[in-house]
N, C-alpha and C positions, 0 to 999 in steps of 0.2 A: 288837750295839747294846744299850746299857744303858738300860732304861726306869726313870724315877724311881719309887720306891715311894710308894704313897698313905699319907698320915699319918692319924692317928686322927680329926682334924677332918673330913677328906674322907669317910671311911667313916661318920662320924656323920651328916653332912648327907645322904649317900646313903641311909642307913637311915631317917631321918625322912621324906625325900621319898618313898621307896618305901611306907612305912606310910600316908602321906597319900593317895597315888595309889590304893593298894589299898582303903583305906577309902571313898574317893569312888566308885570303881567298884562296890564292894559295896553302898553305899547306893543308887546309881542302879539296880542290878539288882533289889534288894529292892523299891524303889518301883514299878518296872515290873511286877514279878510280883504285887504285892499291891494295886495301884491299883484302886479300885472303878470298874466300868463303869457307864454309864447317863447319862441327861441330868442337867442341874443340878437340884437340889432346894433351892429357896430358901425358908427359913423366916424370918419377920419377927416381932420382939418389940418391944413398946412399953414404955418405962420410965415412971416417975412424972413427971407434969408439974411444972414449977416456974416461978415468976414471973421474968420478965426485963425488960430495958429496952424491948424492942419488942413485948411481949406475953407469952404463955406458951410456954415451951420444952418440947418433948416429945422425949426421946431415942428413937432408932430404931436397932435392931440387926438387920442382915440376915446370915444364915448360910447358906452353901451346903453342904449335906450330900451333894450328888451327886458323881458321878465326873468331870464336865466343868466347865469354866469357864463362868460366866454373864457376858455383857457387857450393858452399858447396862441395868442393873437399875433399874426404875422402881417405887418404892413410893408408893402413894397412901394417905394417912391422912385419915380423916373424923371430924370432931367435930360432934356434934348435941346441941343443947340446945333447950328449949322456945322456939319462935319464931325460932331461928337455926340455921344450918348453915354449916360452913366445911370446906374441903378443902385439903390441902397435899401437894405431891409432892416426893419426895426421889430423886435419881438417883445411883447408884453406877456408875461407868463400867466397873469390872472387879471381879468377885468370883470368885477362883480356887476350885477344888474344895477342900473341907474348910477353908474359911476364914471369917472374920467381919469385917464392916465396920460402923462406927457413924456416925451423923449425928444431926442435930436438925431438927425441923420446928417452926414457930411458929404460934400462933393468937392472934387478938385476944381471943376469949372465954376464960373459965377452963374448961379441959377437965374440971376436977373437978366442975363443975356439970351435966354432961351425959354423953353416952356418947362414947367414943373408940375407934375400931377401924381396922384395916387394911382399906381398901376394895378394894385390888387390888395385885397384884405382876405385873410384866411384865419379860421379859428376852429376850435373844437368845443362841443357841448359836453359837459361832464355827465 
């Protein structure tokens, strides 16, 4: 019985597919071996406020430096000025390990006239 010989195109496709599969397996093995263990470590940073149509916008960046995913990350930002105080809450539903998410909170008063700080961070471990 004569089997047809594979042509150059078939061998090329086989070679490219083999390289892709081996690279994917190698990447997954490396990630499994070097992944940091430990709980989520969420760090929050506030950016400079700016005026917007509905008040003053403040950028918020949450970064997970830990080895596990954080779910339902709730960031509370507090603005205090003489005679007034405001609080805003930002929710990130999912913050994978070694990742960063950004969002905005708004205040009626100008945050540049008082103090602006992160009042609390809460999250769940899956």
